[in-house]
GUFITOR-836140 format. One record per residue (C-alpha): residue in three letters; x, z, y. Coordinates in steps of 0.001 Angstrom, whole numbers, plus 500000, padded with zeros to 6 digits. Example, Ala and Ser with C-alpha at 12.3 -4.5 7.8 and 13.67 -1.06 7.14 Angstrom:
<rs>
ala512300507800495500
ser513670507140498940
</rs>
This chain:
<rs>
met500031500165500126
leu501315499215503428
pro501699502222505704
leu498511502968508146
leu499055503592511712
leu496515504755513852
ala496695502998517364
ser495426505687519544
ser496293509129521041
ser492661510595520590
val492420513695518657
tyr489288512842517769
arg490005509508516035
arg492944511341514082
glu490987514006512600
leu488325511515511577
leu490808509052509979
ser492326512566508241
arg488829512642506225
leu490049510030504064
his492957511329502826
leu495464508777503504
pro499091509196504740
phe499170507594508644
ile500651507837511466
cys499906507635515306
ser501284505674518065
ser499501504887521638
pro499055501375522663
asp499931500308525923
ile497110498140527177
asp495029497135530226
glu491498498725529179
gly490211496723531898
his486977494978532016
leu486852491132532195
ala484231489818534448
asn480792489388533172
glu481886490714529833
pro479133492422527546
ala480108495732526384
glu480287494524522370
ala482624492127523487
leu484649494467525362
val485249497111522683
arg485952494364520062
arg488213492773522201
leu490190496114522761
ala489893497287519672
glu492055494278518168
glu494158494433521669
lys494989497987520539
ala496287496933517302
arg498074493817518276
ala499996495911520882
leu501833497917518494
ala502513494929515552
ala505727494027516825
ser507108497285516708
his505448498102513761
pro505722495465511112
gly504471495813507582
his501759498573508520
leu497951497886508504
ile497204499092512025
ile493802500650513158
gly492660499857516871
ser489209501451517999
asp487574501594521447
gln484093502945522420
val481709502481525186
ala478447504136526276
thr475514501887527884
leu472800503275529631
glu470108500981530672
gly472020498077529886
arg475292499431531982
ile478574500731530598
ile479151504291531444
gly482594505445530550
lys484820508704530336
pro483712510742533721
his487059512537534084
thr485574514888536486
phe482973517794536634
glu480997515613539115
asn481197512570537251
ala479968514275533799
arg477175515801535636
glu475740512408537287
gln476094510998533711
leu474012513528531942
leu471382513722534813
ala471201509727534253
ala471034509927530782
ser468192512730530528
gly465522511808528418
gln466869508311528031
arg468507505973525345
val472223505974525201
ser473682503211523191
phe477293503529521926
leu479003500553520954
thr482503501205518910
gly485090498418518261
leu487149498554515296
ala489810496605514074
leu491886496524511137
leu495333494341511754
asn497702493490508688
ser500864493078510847
glu502886491635507589
thr500140488778507235
gly498535488690510622
his495106488971509219
cys492571490816511698
gln489335491877510863
val487173493084514028
asp483807494518514288
cys481317496518516589
ile479334499458515107
pro476269500514517495
phe475037503953517426
thr471777505403519407
val471142508528521023
his467716509602522320
met468784512258524794
arg466205515410525691
glu465284516015528795
leu467958517963530912
asn468099520165533963
ala470575520684536176
ala471440524333534709
arg471722523179531093
ile473973520274532147
glu476066522968533989
arg475948524985531074
tyr477204521997528513
leu479622520944531050
arg481271524101531702
ile481503525255527909
glu482451522109525958
gln484521519833529142
pro483789516389527657
tyr485718514684530539
asp487635512648528194
cys484382511513526257
ala482248508233527029
gly479254509461528410
ser480315513067528501
phe478993513936525251
lys481096515494522941
ala478959515019519263
glu481422516862517163
gly480914519695519343
leu477940521188521624
gly476668517874522522
val474164517409519592
ser472602520012521385
leu471474517401524001
phe470386514986521482
gln466357514616520606
ser467461512261517615
thr470008509537516891
glu470105506249514583
gly472857504346513516
pro474764502824510651
asp477605505428510743
ala477161508634512346
thr481247508927512761
ser481283505803514919
leu479677508190517515
val482815510136517726
gly485133507073517981
leu486422505767514445
pro483754504143512148
leu484670505474508825
ile482164503676506510
arg483172500546508261
leu486876501115508110
val486681501940504411
asp485451498698503950
met488179496910506005
leu490723499278504008
leu489287497987500848
ala489443494611501640
glu493522494710502201
gly493481496261498850
val493829499925500105
gln493504502430497084
ile490696505365498743
pro490669508611496922
</rs>
């Protein structure tokens, strides 16, 4: 089996990948994560996931490189990572009682052959009605400023959800393991 490389510095993605009990290393790709003019959200996450994987191919020959990228969308527009308390509060107020779609791009690049599998996995969250006090309590406790849409679903963020729907709950956290296993199997990786 070719060694696995996770093209990410995300602790959340690292924790998810470790669930597969496969040895892997991590390296952070240096790419421009900006949006192209009129680029749909699905195309954006697919492109960035692949670019992250390809950015490390030259420095890691003979590896299976996993790239992933995620955006949240609300009413058709992309909402990114908030980075600050104020931005997170605004995102959550806007999302109150709404449907938020998470799109996670996933790429698996065989840097030996150049073969790259790319997909986009959707996941939808139906939000509870949220008031300012509840949002502030959540933000003070969870501090999800590095999470798309200000949701840390693997923590207290789940309390903000009314319901969820999608093919793979791990895609909500940023690395869709069900689809990744399919890709790894296609590359001949033996999953325990």
